[in-house]
Steps between C-alpha positions, in 0.01 A plus 500: 500500500617841404393794726501836342484822713398845390249714321181408320383797288287625218722631213408801292748475209536794267716555191651840427728623233743636756515540879451861601756726659422638856203749486416393145234270355469237227213337296391153597474302174343183649369396846395159631420343826654163614552273793843573651715543806860359493436212739168417342655507158763248610250275662281498186811408294597212742140375503479511116819295478336239723675550834314522833505857627376712798471872468550695834355837428269788605163585344216732565137412559445554133701183404290210624283361213639745252627390145852510630413277798318248264802504258747408775282228635458369146889479477503305820691767699459449872426834668639604828361859517494772749170671434485865579126597490570871539666540162517352161740272317823668395517670155798561258509772240766401242618706200719357228651709221611415143846410612371256758589715805239488772371705794278363774278662768382255758226545761548264779149492622438171701873420476556731799375202717843332440654742743313334811446156357666189653763354261461124437787257517524350152725220373543654142399854438541776234467852639390746232409869548338536839553681827876501575463406867257228418746347250779517753289306755403241235861456399617453858255210543537329156667184392601604148451869422482663158482875483434759226465867627335618180415855459453519876880493541498866574296442819754269665747645764862382524407296810201331325697410187788366724245276691350372180822434317634308817189282476474464125607190305392632153499857402319648179543852376528703189806716432332811644398327828867349528642847477268639757565216747874551464470868572276440800725226642824671408636190323610405158291285259763212569447547883140468465519187296734333751246570790236275345523138386361577143409820320310543174522849339284588208607759242191560277575428141854379581380196690598395845799391692519208758751556774565173705813463699789622294324418170281725281293422193335724259169390376364673181143611462261295283433728201123574473284798388496729802150646576548600861785427738280533809521168698802347328699488818215341697460232229873441509486435870199275463677287239830484700334415828271235356799323334716545805279319747471212237879460520625649181851650502508871552611578148199309356279679742613835348433383161148374596445850666612673177257280291216562741553880485509495124122397495402785730655786294317392188177639653399787719438397860711299750257199513332502158744269317653262752614163350437169651799251532446335158501845314803616693676163418424534133653856482790391714593221245491752218751733653709288747463143393353204689384576860722268715345264769482682837693383796365412842205726590617762741171595677 
């Protein structure tokens, strides 16, 4: 069982020709509403690939019985929710320009309940964007901990990041998040890598890099027609984690993550084009050859 901790949200995704400067405006070319939230996206990706998954998240009184609630239950996601009846489910407003650059405004809403919630003790957990202190408490109690700060990296203090890195077995981040963590911690990229057992850094169209021990491997992207990059990182994590618990080598897990992400960016919305295992395996074969047999299941 994979536990995923973090936000469930409603996504308002807009496309603009360019992101505006401060005190300026821009025209919205296209706007759509989708199911989202980093943790929920990862949980949906894991469930679509056929792995058992529990989502630990916060929702408002508007969630129970909603279309999003029914969608999750249809995927088979087990819900462990802190329900905040005094507010609504978090909402994200995302703007992507013609160059693929993105800006996000996030309303926490019900997720403020993380601050006072009791952290569960979990054998295998991935911590996505959530309350920093809650993630710290989860990491301290966990067996195997995977962590990605996401765009909430700017909310973490030095002490919080030090605590999380100390208790993290697997770190995911993009190049911007890595730079910010290094500045906050006062360490080099190499120092950060040495402090965790394994690190996967994504680099948009340049692929990703797996750092494990003294070795590093570059994994190229799977070339597809890019429609919207939103949710690519979440899908990558879903693919990696699903493969990792099955016992696949870390490098193969990265390739599976890359393939899973390639489906998501072909459509707008983080959960609208998630592959099942058979679809993922077919595209994996096209770009990386035969998928090897997994080793002993880890969890």
